[in-house]
N, C-alpha and C positions, 0 to 999 in steps of 0.2 A: 546437523544439520541440513538444512534442503536449499537444495542450489537451484538458480532459474535462469532459463538459458533462454538469449534473448537473439532475435534472426531479424535483419532488416536488407530490404533487399536495395543493393550499391547501385542497379541501375534508374531506381526511383526515389533515391534518397529525398528528402524532405525535411525541411526545417525544425520540423518538432520530432526529428529521430532523433537516436540515443547520442550522438557522437555531437549535437551540437547543445544536448540537454543532458547531462547526467546526472541529474539530479532526478532523473525519473530512474534511475537504477538505486538510488538509495535515498528514496523516501520513506520513510520508516514506516505510516499510515498506510502504506500501500501495501508495503511488504507485509502487518502485521495484518491485512484483509486476506492477502492471498493462502496466506500461514498460519490462518485459525486455527486453535487447536481443535473447534469440532470438526474440523476436517473433512467438508461436506463443499464437493465441486460447484463451480459457480455454472449457473444453466440459463440457455438465451430462452427470456420470454415471448420476446417479440420483437420485429425487424417490420418499421416501418417509413418507407422512404429516403431506403440508405441507410437506417439511423437503427443499428441492433441496441435493445435493452437485455441487461443480463443482471441476473440477481445471484445472492450466496446466501444462504441462511448463515449464520454466526452464533458463537457460543455467546449463553446469556441473554440471547433475544432480541439483538441486533440482527441488521440485514445489510449487505453491500448491493450497491445499484451500478450499474456501469451505461452509460449512453454513449455509445461509437460511433461515430460518425465514417463510415466508408465512403463518402461523395468527394470529390476534386474540392466542391463547394461548400461554402457554409450551409447550416440547415437551423431555422428556427424547429424547435424542440418544444411540446408541450407533452406532461406527463400528468395526467389528474390519479394524483392517488388513490382517491374515494371511491373512483367507478372500475379498478385494476382489479383483479382476483390474483393472488399471487402466493403460489404454495409450490413447496416443492415434495415430489409423491418419494423421491429418494429417502429424506431426512423426516418425513414426515412434521413439514414443519408449514407452519402456514402462518403469513405474515398479516394476515386482517386486515390489509389496510385502511376499508371503511369505518373499522370501529378503533384504531387504534393510530394514535398522533406522534410519530417520530420524528424528531429533530436530526436536522439534515446537517451534514457538516463534511463539506470539500475537505477531501484529502489531499488534494494540492497544495491548496494554501491554511488548510487547519484553522478555515473560519466555519461557523456556524450560519447558515443561508437557510432559515426559516425552518419550516415542519411541514409537514403531510396534511397539514389542516387546510393549506393551500395547494393548487396544482403545480406542478414545477415547469416554468417557462424558461428558458434559453435558447441562447444563440450559441452554435457549437461549432467554431471554425471546419473547415475539411481536413480531415484523415485525424479530428483529435477526438477526445475522450474524455468524458463528465464524470468521477468519481465519487463518489456521496456513501458516507458510511452513514444510514439508517439508524440514530441510538433511540435506543426503546426508552421511553419516559419512567 
């Protein structure tokens, strides 16, 4: 079994921290993303306007995607899948976003939210995170 350690700065508690939302620690889809059998660590792809974009290659051709808003205030994010070149040098995997259409599954809600054929556009609250699984078709 793999254990996760969570740390928060008690001086700067935020309503979205673990003590107010314990489901963060028990979300099976997010845990599965973290503990994917491929065993490849996520990598920071880009940082724009205080928002970090992370990718993680997964077993079976899927990819994990995280947009992390490090700002205090909300940010409108746009991510045009077709123009981004995402590959992981360590695992030698290429997401091939320009030619591969993935279904987008929001791991917090469990709902599918379109696909990579259309640019992602979302309002991301301050100190919040969007976690998607890009599901290979």
